[in-house]
N, C-alpha and C positions, 0 to 999 in steps of 0.2 A: 504494498499501500504504499503508496510516493506522501509523502509527508510538506516537503519542500522540492518545489523543482527548479532542478538551475536553469540558468538563462542558452546555455550552449543547447544543454539540450530539448525546454520549449520551440526556441527559435530553427534547430537542427528538424527536427519533428515538422514542424510549420512547411518548410519549404522544401524540403524533402517529398512530404503531401502532393504538394502543387504540384514538385515536376511531375511530381508518377502519374495523375488527376492530367495534364498535358500531354504526356505521350499514350495515356488509354485511349484516349479519346481522338489523335487520329490518329491511332492503329482502326479504332475501330470507326471512319469516317472515309480512310483508307479505301484501298482495293482491296487489300486483307480482310474488311470489315470482320478481325478475331480480336481479340481482345488478350493486352500484353502482362497487365499489372497483377491479372489474376489466374488460377485454374479451375474455379468451381464452372462454371458453365462456361469453357470452355470442353472439363470431363462429361460436358452433356449436349454438347455438341460428338465429340467424340464416339458417345456412347452411342447418339446416331447413326453417325457416317458408320457406322459398327452394325446394326440393324437392318438398315437400307445396301451392303457391300459398298460403300462409293469409296473407294482402296483411294486416288486423288483424294478428298475430302481425312481421310483416314490416317495418313502418311504426312499434309501437313498440320495439322493438330497434335499427332504423335510428339511430329517434334515439333514443335512449340512450346508443348506442356515438355517434355524433355528439354528445353533450351530454358525454362525457367530452373528447374528444378538445378541443370549444370550451373546455373547463374549460383543458387543457394550452396550449391559444392565448393563454386569456388570465393564465393562469401567465410565462409568454415573454412578453408585452403589459409585466408589470407590474414582473418580478424582473426580467428582462433576460438573467440572464446561467447559464452553467450549471456553475461551479465554486462550492461555498458559501462562501460574504465574507460578514462582516457588513453590514448595507445595513439601510435601514429600510421597504425595498421587503416585504422579508417577512412587518413585519407589519402592514402593508397586503395584503398576499395572505388572511392567517391572520383581516384580516376582515371581506374579504371571502368568507371560503368559508365560515364562520361565520352571516355574512348569508344565505346559499345554501342551506344546514343550515340556517336557522328556515322561509325561503321553503316548502322542500319539507315541514317538517314540519307547517304549517299544510297545503298542498294535500294531502299525503296522510291527513293528518283529513280532509279532505273525499271521500276517494277518487276525487282526481283524477288524473290515469297524469304529469301536468306534474312532480309530487312525485317523482317519478322522476328528468326529466331534472335539477332542480334537485340533487336529493345527487349524482349520475354526473357534474358537470360543480365540485360541489364536492372531489370526489375524483378530477380531473382536475388539477384544479388546485394539490390536494395532492400527487398523487402526481410531478410536472412542477416542482412547488417544488421540491424536494428531490430536489438532481439526485448531482453530485459532489464526495468532499472525500481531498483526497491519492489519485484514482487510482482509488478506488472506490465504484461507485455506488450509491448511499441510494435507496430505493425504499421507502415505507410503509401502502400500501393494495396492496399483493399481493405473494404469499412465492414465486412458483414462479420469478422467476430468480433473488432469496435462497439458497431452498433449495437451486438447482444449485450456486450458487457454494460458498456450507457445504459441499455434499458433495464438490465437489473441489479442496480446502479442504484437510477432511478427510482423501478420499485422497490429496494430495501430504503432508501429515503420518506417513499408514501408510507411503509410502513413505519417508519419511524426510528427506523435503524440508524446504527450511526457507518456514512462511506466517506472516502476519502474523497472529497471534494477535489483540489489538485487534481487528485488523476480523471475527475469528469470533465475537466475544463481542459486540458490537458486531448484527450480523447477529442473530446468536441472542436480543438484549432483543429487538430488532424478533421476531423469528419470536415469541417468549415473550407479546411485547405484542397483538398484533394478532391471540391467538387469545385470549390474557387477553380483550380489549374482546367477543371475536363470545359469549366465553360471559356476560357480563355482558350485555351488550344483549340476547341470547337470553333470559336469565332477566325482566329487562326488560317484553324485550316481552310476555312471557307473562303478565305482572301487571299493567302497567299500558299496553301498547297503542303508540302511538307516541311517547305521554311520555316513550320510552325517546330518542329522541332530543334531548333537553332535555341530558344527560350529554354528548354530544359534543358539543351546541353550548359550552355550558359551559365544556371541555377548551379549544377552540379560540381561543373569546374570552378564555381568563384569559394561555392562550403566547403571541396574541398583546398584546394588554396589559403582560404580562409583561420578553417580548421588547421591546416598544416603550420600555421603563424602563428595562431593566437590560442596552442593548446597546453605549451608547454607554462603561459601565463595562466592560466584558466586556474581560480580561488582551488579546484580540488585536488588540481598538479601542487600546486605548493605546503610546502610543510610548513604544519604548525610553528607557532613561534617558540613555544616549549620543548619542542624533537629537533631545532636547529640552535636550539640551550646545550641540548644534552650530549647533545655529537662534538660539540666544541671544548665540555668537558670534559666530554670521554679522553678526545684528543690527549 
């Protein structure tokens, strides 16, 4: 249960959710007509393809699902932790995500279906990169579990039980930012097509640069004054 939320987590979750909403809308409005930021709906399409023996769709949707999984595997390899803590590995993961989104942009421009796979891999990486903080699950590329958690929290509050208001507030911010990213992505895609992807690419690159620059200066990284004094006396 979150009792206090550091600003870097708050803003990081918000901008990454906005970016994912933008990417997913562009993918849905493009020629593939398939989500890249989550797998639930795509699994339903996959099941329908099996039922109708639509092997072309089966291969493409299956490859998209595996790409999301591959991105999550890559996140586990690079970040190497499930609890959100400061470390340079997040910056590296964000640079990899930005690179994958850039690849997807060029492939989408050529109407190459591999663009879908690169975008799905980027979203899988991002979603697995941000895992838990103070016991609260943090996801930034889809809203199903988050909406369920928000509903359960509101139900507990209506029943007079104690809830974590910072957790609920953070989940609401992610929800609105993902929705806002989808709105911006839809508007831009209608105007400039896949050039809309430059917005999430710029966001992720900026987040990677800022994180690498600021991570050592964040309060959570600094040692408490007492600890520094103990080190001085022990030496």
